[in-house]
KOLNUMAR-582214 format. One record per residue (C-alpha): residue number from 0; residue in one letter; chain; x, y, z. Coordinates in pm, 1 decimal. Layout:
{NUM, A, A, {X, Y, Z}}
...
//
This chain:
{0, M, A, {11500.6, -3307.1, -1514.6}}
{1, T, A, {11834.5, -3486.2, -1303.2}}
{2, S, A, {12187.4, -3375.2, -1259.8}}
{3, E, A, {12453.8, -3629.3, -1210.2}}
{4, G, A, {12719.3, -3427.9, -1188.4}}
{5, G, A, {12773.6, -3313.0, -1508.2}}
{6, P, A, {12528.8, -3221.5, -1828.3}}
{7, T, A, {12182.5, -3209.5, -1733.3}}
{8, V, A, {12011.5, -3555.4, -1784.6}}
{9, V, A, {11662.5, -3620.2, -1887.0}}
{10, R, A, {11521.0, -3938.9, -1736.7}}
{11, H, A, {11265.9, -4138.9, -1998.7}}
{12, S, A, {10987.1, -4074.3, -1769.5}}
{13, E, A, {10983.3, -3703.3, -1784.7}}
{14, L, A, {10943.2, -3709.6, -2139.1}}
{15, L, A, {10698.5, -3968.4, -2183.2}}
{16, T, A, {10545.4, -3974.8, -1859.0}}
{17, P, A, {10538.6, -3628.1, -1745.9}}
{18, Q, A, {10223.6, -3692.1, -1527.1}}
{19, T, A, {10430.6, -3915.1, -1316.5}}
{20, A, A, {10560.0, -3606.4, -1136.4}}
{21, D, A, {10181.4, -3547.1, -935.4}}
{22, Y, A, {10175.9, -3940.0, -820.5}}
{23, L, A, {10503.1, -3924.1, -663.9}}
{24, A, A, {10375.6, -3601.0, -461.3}}
{25, F, A, {10038.8, -3759.8, -412.7}}
{26, L, A, {10202.6, -4052.2, -266.0}}
{27, D, A, {10493.9, -3872.7, -79.4}}
{28, R, A, {10528.3, -4088.6, 250.9}}
{29, E, A, {10570.5, -3789.9, 479.2}}
{30, K, A, {10221.0, -3646.8, 382.8}}
{31, M, A, {10079.3, -4012.1, 390.3}}
{32, V, A, {9668.8, -4012.5, 555.2}}
{33, Y, A, {9662.7, -4265.9, 825.0}}
{34, L, A, {9298.5, -4357.3, 892.1}}
{35, P, A, {9216.6, -4581.9, 1185.6}}
{36, Y, A, {9145.9, -4941.5, 1062.3}}
{37, L, A, {9259.3, -4883.0, 729.3}}
{38, M, A, {9607.2, -4804.0, 832.2}}
{39, Y, A, {9622.3, -4538.8, 559.0}}
{40, F, A, {9471.3, -4400.2, 244.3}}
{41, N, A, {9464.9, -4155.2, 14.4}}
{42, R, A, {9514.0, -3805.3, 38.5}}
{43, P, A, {9227.8, -3576.7, 64.0}}
{44, N, A, {9127.0, -3264.5, -142.0}}
{45, F, A, {9488.5, -3340.7, -352.5}}
{46, R, A, {9472.6, -3127.5, -660.3}}
{47, S, A, {9668.9, -3175.9, -949.3}}
{48, T, A, {9661.0, -3169.7, -1365.1}}
{49, A, A, {9699.4, -3507.7, -1331.5}}
{50, I, A, {9502.2, -3655.4, -1013.4}}
{51, N, A, {9263.5, -3515.5, -778.3}}
{52, T, A, {9054.6, -3677.3, -472.7}}
{53, D, A, {8777.7, -3541.1, -289.0}}
{54, Q, A, {8700.7, -3469.7, 99.8}}
{55, F, A, {8794.0, -3817.8, 194.3}}
{56, G, A, {9103.1, -3909.2, -75.0}}
{57, F, A, {8859.3, -4129.1, -318.1}}
{58, R, A, {8931.8, -4063.2, -662.0}}
{59, M, A, {8710.4, -3836.6, -945.5}}
{60, S, A, {8556.1, -4019.7, -1172.5}}
{61, H, A, {8397.0, -3882.3, -1513.5}}
{62, G, A, {8124.4, -3986.2, -1723.5}}
{63, P, A, {7895.9, -3835.0, -2021.6}}
{64, D, A, {7738.3, -3608.7, -1792.8}}
{65, G, A, {7954.6, -3466.5, -1515.6}}
{66, R, A, {8195.1, -3641.7, -1238.6}}
{67, A, A, {8108.3, -3811.4, -877.2}}
{68, S, A, {8291.5, -3955.6, -610.0}}
{69, V, A, {8233.7, -4110.1, -269.6}}
{70, G, A, {8231.4, -3822.2, -86.6}}
{71, D, A, {8146.4, -3540.6, -372.9}}
{72, H, A, {7912.4, -3485.7, -606.7}}
{73, R, A, {7719.6, -3762.9, -497.4}}
{74, L, A, {7462.6, -3957.6, -710.8}}
{75, D, A, {7110.9, -4096.3, -647.1}}
{76, G, A, {7223.9, -4459.0, -781.6}}
{77, P, A, {7228.6, -4734.8, -887.3}}
{78, V, A, {7587.1, -4697.2, -947.2}}
{79, R, A, {7899.8, -4976.7, -1001.8}}
{80, L, A, {8207.5, -4988.0, -794.1}}
{81, L, A, {8564.4, -5058.0, -916.1}}
{82, V, A, {8727.2, -5147.2, -644.5}}
{83, G, A, {9115.2, -5231.6, -612.8}}
{84, G, A, {9450.6, -5074.2, -575.5}}
{85, S, A, {9667.8, -4824.4, -755.1}}
{86, G, A, {9553.3, -5006.5, -1111.7}}
{87, V, A, {9198.6, -4872.3, -1015.2}}
{88, L, A, {9281.0, -4582.2, -855.5}}
{89, G, A, {9457.4, -4515.1, -1203.5}}
{90, Y, A, {9815.2, -4446.7, -1137.1}}
{91, G, A, {9963.3, -4345.4, -1459.3}}
{92, A, A, {9655.2, -4160.2, -1579.5}}
{93, T, A, {9750.4, -3829.7, -1696.0}}
{94, S, A, {9360.6, -3736.9, -1572.1}}
{95, D, A, {9078.2, -3825.3, -1389.8}}
{96, A, A, {8908.2, -3882.0, -1704.9}}
{97, A, A, {9125.9, -4144.2, -1855.7}}
{98, T, A, {9110.2, -4402.4, -1559.9}}
{99, L, A, {8969.2, -4739.2, -1589.9}}
{100, P, A, {8634.4, -4628.6, -1379.7}}
{101, S, A, {8609.1, -4290.0, -1609.7}}
{102, R, A, {8667.3, -4515.6, -1919.1}}
{103, L, A, {8361.6, -4737.7, -1834.1}}
{104, W, A, {8121.7, -4505.9, -1697.9}}
{105, T, A, {8222.4, -4277.0, -2014.4}}
{106, K, A, {8261.4, -4519.2, -2322.3}}
{107, H, A, {8266.6, -4887.7, -2265.6}}
{108, A, A, {7975.1, -4954.7, -1975.0}}
{109, P, A, {7776.5, -4647.0, -1967.8}}
{110, S, A, {7421.8, -4739.3, -1853.1}}
{111, R, A, {7560.4, -4661.3, -1494.6}}
{112, P, A, {7818.6, -4457.9, -1313.4}}
{113, W, A, {8126.3, -4608.7, -1178.2}}
{114, L, A, {8295.1, -4458.1, -891.3}}
{115, N, A, {8630.7, -4530.5, -789.0}}
{116, F, A, {8727.0, -4748.3, -473.9}}
{117, G, A, {9111.6, -4748.1, -566.1}}
{118, A, A, {9399.0, -4706.4, -311.0}}
{119, P, A, {9797.2, -4770.4, -368.9}}
{120, Y, A, {9885.3, -5020.6, -200.8}}
{121, F, A, {9536.6, -5217.2, -52.0}}
{122, N, A, {9521.2, -5575.8, -16.1}}
{123, S, A, {9225.2, -5750.0, -11.0}}
{124, T, A, {9160.8, -5688.3, 375.3}}
{125, Q, A, {9193.2, -5320.1, 279.0}}
{126, E, A, {8951.0, -5298.4, 6.7}}
{127, L, A, {8694.1, -5490.7, 201.6}}
{128, I, A, {8733.6, -5253.0, 488.3}}
{129, L, A, {8712.9, -4921.6, 290.9}}
{130, F, A, {8356.2, -5066.8, 147.5}}
{131, M, A, {8253.7, -5112.9, 497.0}}
{132, L, A, {8370.3, -4758.4, 647.2}}
{133, Y, A, {8208.1, -4576.4, 386.7}}
{134, R, A, {7902.2, -4785.0, 223.3}}
{135, H, A, {7684.6, -4521.0, 435.7}}
{136, L, A, {7754.0, -4288.8, 196.8}}
{137, L, A, {7664.4, -4470.8, -149.7}}
{138, P, A, {7368.9, -4477.1, -287.2}}
{139, P, A, {7223.9, -4820.8, -422.1}}
{140, V, A, {7520.4, -5036.3, -586.6}}
{141, D, A, {7417.1, -5279.5, -859.6}}
{142, E, A, {7785.9, -5421.8, -961.5}}
{143, I, A, {8097.6, -5474.3, -732.2}}
{144, V, A, {8366.3, -5538.6, -953.3}}
{145, L, A, {8683.2, -5647.0, -790.7}}
{146, F, A, {9022.6, -5547.4, -984.4}}
{147, S, A, {9284.6, -5688.5, -722.3}}
{148, G, A, {9520.0, -5934.5, -662.0}}
{149, F, A, {9894.2, -5862.8, -738.0}}
{150, N, A, {9905.8, -5710.6, -391.5}}
{151, N, A, {9787.2, -6021.8, -203.6}}
{152, L, A, {10027.4, -6239.5, -420.6}}
{153, V, A, {10346.2, -5983.3, -280.3}}
{154, M, A, {10255.7, -5950.7, 85.8}}
{155, A, A, {10229.3, -6326.0, 103.9}}
{156, Q, A, {10631.0, -6318.8, 86.0}}
{157, L, A, {10597.4, -6188.9, 402.3}}
{158, N, A, {10538.7, -6540.4, 553.7}}
{159, H, A, {10758.2, -6488.4, 907.8}}
{160, L, A, {10549.5, -6197.8, 1045.4}}
{161, P, A, {10340.4, -6226.5, 1343.2}}
{162, L, A, {9995.1, -6194.4, 1171.3}}
{163, H, A, {9764.4, -6431.1, 1347.6}}
{164, G, A, {9625.1, -6560.1, 1030.5}}
{165, Q, A, {9546.2, -6230.4, 884.7}}
{166, G, A, {9745.4, -6055.6, 536.5}}
{167, A, A, {10033.9, -5873.1, 544.4}}
{168, F, A, {9993.8, -5508.4, 420.4}}
{169, F, A, {10243.2, -5252.8, 249.9}}
{170, F, A, {10469.4, -5084.7, 519.0}}
{171, C, A, {10394.4, -5350.4, 831.6}}
{172, N, A, {10753.8, -5377.4, 920.5}}
{173, E, A, {10712.2, -5025.0, 1021.0}}
{174, Y, A, {10438.4, -5118.3, 1188.1}}
{175, F, A, {10543.9, -5371.0, 1368.7}}
{176, E, A, {10871.0, -5192.4, 1489.4}}
{177, K, A, {10643.3, -4928.2, 1636.0}}
{178, M, A, {10448.4, -5141.9, 1832.2}}
{179, Q, A, {10791.1, -5334.6, 1951.2}}
{180, E, A, {10861.3, -4998.5, 2094.8}}
{181, L, A, {10568.2, -4967.2, 2253.7}}
{182, R, A, {10589.8, -5328.9, 2410.5}}
{183, K, A, {10913.9, -5178.4, 2544.3}}
{184, R, A, {10751.1, -4862.8, 2703.1}}
{185, Y, A, {10492.6, -5070.4, 2888.0}}
{186, A, A, {10692.3, -5325.8, 3011.0}}
{187, K, A, {10729.7, -5353.0, 3411.6}}
{188, P, A, {10991.2, -5412.0, 3605.2}}
{189, V, A, {11010.6, -5719.4, 3774.5}}
{190, K, A, {10998.5, -5700.5, 4137.3}}
{191, G, A, {11163.0, -5938.5, 4421.2}}
{192, P, A, {11487.4, -6181.0, 4360.6}}
{193, R, A, {11526.0, -6382.4, 4040.6}}
{194, W, A, {11648.1, -6726.5, 4024.3}}
{195, R, A, {11842.5, -6893.5, 3823.4}}
{196, T, A, {11923.5, -7263.2, 3846.7}}
{197, G, A, {12122.1, -7300.3, 3532.4}}
{198, P, A, {12320.0, -7066.7, 3257.0}}
{199, K, A, {12089.3, -6813.8, 3121.3}}
{200, S, A, {11925.8, -6959.7, 2799.2}}
{201, T, A, {11945.7, -6756.5, 2502.3}}
{202, P, A, {11643.9, -6880.4, 2206.4}}
{203, E, A, {11735.8, -6967.8, 1901.9}}
{204, P, A, {11699.2, -6752.0, 1645.2}}
{205, V, A, {11390.6, -6839.1, 1415.3}}
{206, S, A, {11459.2, -6811.7, 1025.7}}
{207, P, A, {11140.7, -6758.0, 837.0}}
{208, S, A, {11116.7, -7019.4, 562.9}}
{209, Q, A, {11156.0, -6903.3, 228.5}}
{210, P, A, {10836.6, -6871.3, -0.1}}
{211, T, A, {10810.2, -7031.7, -301.0}}
{212, P, A, {10575.4, -6910.9, -583.7}}
{213, A, A, {10321.4, -7257.9, -512.8}}
{214, T, A, {10315.1, -7192.6, -115.6}}
{215, M, A, {10280.7, -6818.2, -221.2}}
{216, I, A, {9975.1, -6829.4, -447.2}}
{217, E, A, {9791.6, -7059.1, -207.6}}
{218, A, A, {9794.9, -6833.0, 102.6}}
{219, A, A, {9723.9, -6472.8, -148.5}}
{220, V, A, {9404.8, -6728.6, -285.3}}
{221, E, A, {9343.8, -6832.7, 70.6}}
{222, L, A, {9302.8, -6454.3, 170.3}}
{223, T, A, {9127.6, -6328.5, -174.5}}
{224, T, A, {8868.0, -6584.0, -150.1}}
{225, R, A, {8766.9, -6518.7, 245.8}}
{226, H, A, {8753.2, -6174.6, 201.6}}
{227, L, A, {8529.2, -6256.1, -118.9}}
{228, D, A, {8298.3, -6406.0, 76.9}}
{229, S, A, {8263.7, -6115.9, 302.7}}
{230, W, A, {8147.2, -5923.4, -11.1}}
{231, L, A, {7886.1, -6171.6, -132.7}}
{232, V, A, {7752.0, -6163.1, 160.6}}
{233, M, A, {7704.4, -5779.0, 228.1}}
{234, A, A, {7665.8, -5744.7, -183.0}}
{235, G, A, {7343.5, -6001.9, -118.8}}
{236, A, A, {7129.2, -5746.3, 93.1}}
{237, T, A, {7090.3, -5515.9, -236.7}}
{238, N, A, {7116.0, -5775.6, -519.2}}
{239, A, A, {7418.7, -5627.6, -659.1}}
{240, R, A, {7680.2, -5884.1, -836.7}}
{241, V, A, {8000.9, -5905.8, -741.5}}
{242, S, A, {8279.8, -5985.6, -1023.0}}
{243, F, A, {8663.7, -6045.9, -957.8}}
{244, V, A, {8929.8, -5964.2, -1207.3}}
{245, L, A, {9274.9, -6018.7, -1241.6}}
{246, Q, A, {9477.7, -5726.3, -1257.8}}
{247, P, A, {9753.8, -5731.5, -1526.1}}
{248, L, A, {10097.5, -5659.3, -1488.6}}
{249, A, A, {10344.1, -5636.8, -1772.9}}
{250, S, A, {10551.4, -5949.7, -1737.9}}
{251, W, A, {10229.8, -6179.8, -1704.0}}
{252, V, A, {10118.8, -6039.7, -1972.1}}
{253, R, A, {10377.4, -6035.3, -2281.5}}
{254, Q, A, {10778.9, -6156.5, -2228.3}}
{255, E, A, {10905.1, -5833.6, -2389.1}}
{256, P, A, {10738.5, -5496.7, -2329.1}}
{257, A, A, {10698.9, -5216.9, -2617.5}}
{258, D, A, {10948.5, -4991.0, -2678.4}}
{259, Q, A, {10829.0, -4737.7, -2453.8}}
{260, E, A, {10781.0, -4971.5, -2181.0}}
{261, K, A, {11183.3, -5131.9, -2200.9}}
{262, L, A, {11348.3, -4782.4, -2174.5}}
{263, L, A, {11078.6, -4690.6, -1859.4}}
{264, F, A, {11126.4, -5029.7, -1711.3}}
{265, D, A, {11473.2, -5023.0, -1742.5}}
{266, E, A, {11480.8, -4656.0, -1641.2}}
{267, F, A, {11303.2, -4762.0, -1280.4}}
{268, D, A, {11559.1, -5038.8, -1211.8}}
{269, R, A, {11849.8, -4773.3, -1251.7}}
{270, F, A, {11744.5, -4514.2, -1037.9}}
{271, S, A, {11523.6, -4692.4, -765.7}}
{272, E, A, {11580.3, -4671.0, -409.2}}
{273, Y, A, {11459.5, -4984.2, -271.8}}
{274, G, A, {11618.5, -5230.1, -596.1}}
{275, T, A, {11562.0, -5396.5, -891.1}}
{276, W, A, {11194.8, -5506.7, -1029.7}}
{277, E, A, {11330.0, -5880.6, -1035.0}}
{278, E, A, {11504.7, -5775.4, -648.0}}
{279, R, A, {11156.0, -5694.6, -505.5}}
{280, Y, A, {10926.4, -5874.3, -713.8}}
{281, G, A, {11111.4, -6173.7, -873.2}}
{282, L, A, {10921.0, -6456.9, -714.8}}
{283, V, A, {10604.1, -6316.8, -841.1}}
{284, G, A, {10688.9, -6165.4, -1172.4}}
{285, S, A, {10730.0, -6462.8, -1393.6}}
{286, R, A, {10433.9, -6574.7, -1686.9}}
{287, A, A, {10432.0, -6901.7, -1499.4}}
{288, T, A, {10368.4, -6786.3, -1164.4}}
{289, G, A, {10097.0, -6532.2, -1305.7}}
{290, A, A, {9944.4, -6796.5, -1556.8}}
{291, A, A, {9918.8, -7034.8, -1210.0}}
{292, Y, A, {9772.4, -6758.8, -975.8}}
{293, A, A, {9513.0, -6647.2, -1280.7}}
{294, A, A, {9408.3, -7075.3, -1252.9}}
{295, A, A, {9375.1, -7101.9, -883.8}}
{296, L, A, {9151.9, -6772.8, -848.1}}
{297, A, A, {8981.1, -6898.0, -1126.4}}
{298, T, A, {8877.2, -7218.4, -982.3}}
{299, A, A, {8785.8, -7017.4, -677.7}}
{300, C, A, {8584.9, -6805.1, -834.3}}
{301, A, A, {8398.2, -7090.2, -972.9}}
{302, G, A, {8337.1, -7237.6, -715.7}}
{303, R, A, {8127.7, -6928.0, -567.6}}
{304, G, A, {7968.6, -6845.3, -878.7}}
{305, V, A, {8144.4, -6531.1, -909.5}}
{306, P, A, {8257.8, -6463.1, -1277.9}}
{307, F, A, {8640.0, -6405.7, -1320.5}}
{308, V, A, {8839.2, -6249.6, -1567.9}}
{309, D, A, {9228.8, -6299.2, -1612.6}}
{310, M, A, {9265.6, -5957.7, -1749.5}}
{311, N, A, {9654.7, -6039.3, -1845.0}}
{312, S, A, {9514.6, -6329.5, -2126.3}}
{313, R, A, {9272.5, -6080.0, -2245.5}}
{314, L, A, {9538.2, -5828.5, -2310.6}}
{315, A, A, {9781.9, -6038.0, -2461.6}}
{316, A, A, {9556.9, -6178.0, -2690.3}}
{317, A, A, {9401.5, -5795.3, -2767.1}}
{318, V, A, {9728.0, -5646.1, -2835.5}}
{319, T, A, {10066.3, -5669.1, -3074.6}}
{320, A, A, {10407.7, -5627.7, -2926.2}}
{321, E, A, {10397.7, -5204.5, -3036.7}}
{322, D, A, {10086.6, -5143.7, -2777.6}}
{323, W, A, {10208.9, -4940.9, -2551.0}}
{324, L, A, {10052.0, -5032.6, -2237.1}}
{325, F, A, {10220.1, -4992.3, -1910.5}}
{326, V, A, {10385.6, -4706.4, -1710.6}}
{327, D, A, {10552.3, -4906.1, -1541.7}}
{328, R, A, {10548.5, -5291.8, -1475.4}}
{329, G, A, {10217.7, -5266.4, -1273.6}}
{330, H, A, {10054.2, -4935.4, -1405.1}}
{331, F, A, {9863.9, -4857.0, -1729.5}}
{332, T, A, {9902.7, -4571.9, -1995.9}}
{333, D, A, {9579.7, -4393.8, -2088.4}}
{334, D, A, {9594.4, -4634.7, -2399.2}}
{335, G, A, {9602.6, -4929.5, -2143.4}}
{336, N, A, {9332.4, -4818.3, -1964.4}}
{337, E, A, {9097.6, -4810.6, -2258.5}}
{338, I, A, {9180.7, -5083.4, -2428.7}}
{339, M, A, {9114.8, -5321.5, -2055.5}}
{340, A, A, {8808.5, -5071.0, -2042.4}}
{341, G, A, {8648.4, -5252.5, -2340.4}}
{342, L, A, {8777.9, -5556.9, -2226.7}}
{343, L, A, {8609.8, -5609.3, -1904.3}}
{344, A, A, {8283.8, -5483.1, -2010.1}}
{345, E, A, {8310.7, -5739.4, -2321.7}}
{346, S, A, {8380.1, -5966.7, -2070.8}}
{347, L, A, {8137.6, -5895.8, -1815.5}}
{348, A, A, {7899.7, -5854.6, -2025.7}}
{349, L, A, {7824.2, -5442.9, -1913.3}}
{350, S, A, {7676.8, -5215.7, -2117.1}}
//
């Protein structure tokens, strides 16, 4: 509950999605875990009603015969991996058993165990590095499903940073600020006289070009498929199949949210410290942008023989206006995960 200087106010999120409190504790920036190469990863050995992680930070998956993760309760294999950001992690699910990997393992594609390879904020670079860093802990893998796409598109807005051909990542502004402080610390004083033959010049400030949906889509697809090629090389060593699923976004799925979603979305915009959804993600949130992005990814995947699923169009065709799918515009309710697990298994012919 919150107080605004008067009567106690109960937020809709406290009533409709009380599990959010566990996720906010899990994502506490003060306690964020920083790792070499990855920048950051999930908090290890986190315990709560909604979310639990192993000794390395991987979330537990549940199946018919128990549970498993990359670092604890290891399996002999073969196993399947669901790879991605916070949607794969299961932000918003009421328990570990309600996440997308768990619903696949328990009900919709139970012939192999599914391991959760998800982390909030990750882009395709970090997804790939995570696999390379922890591959030695895995049993044989026969299926790798990349459930991703949104973070690469969002980060394509940061086209003014010195990225040297690499994609931006969440919180990278903080990284560059600290690196600039380090440069100043190691700056060496100039020895001897300094001669000038004219007035001191002041460099013109560089104004970043405003990205358009088209340029953002082009950049995101290029980065995504570059890393997809690396996944194919690594998966080829064990003949694992690699598939790509474009994760759904509420505004890409349907024009109007369900009643519960509207309450939660409006509340998010009202109380967010970082601005409204439109202010933060307006360039990427339209249905037109989502459709264009899906089409570009589908073409890129087809050229590589990679199965592709646009979960946005699949969800839109499978649900009604009353179905409550999202706890916020990018994360799913238990019912949303259940429906997606069924659609994903059907789309990729998983048993």
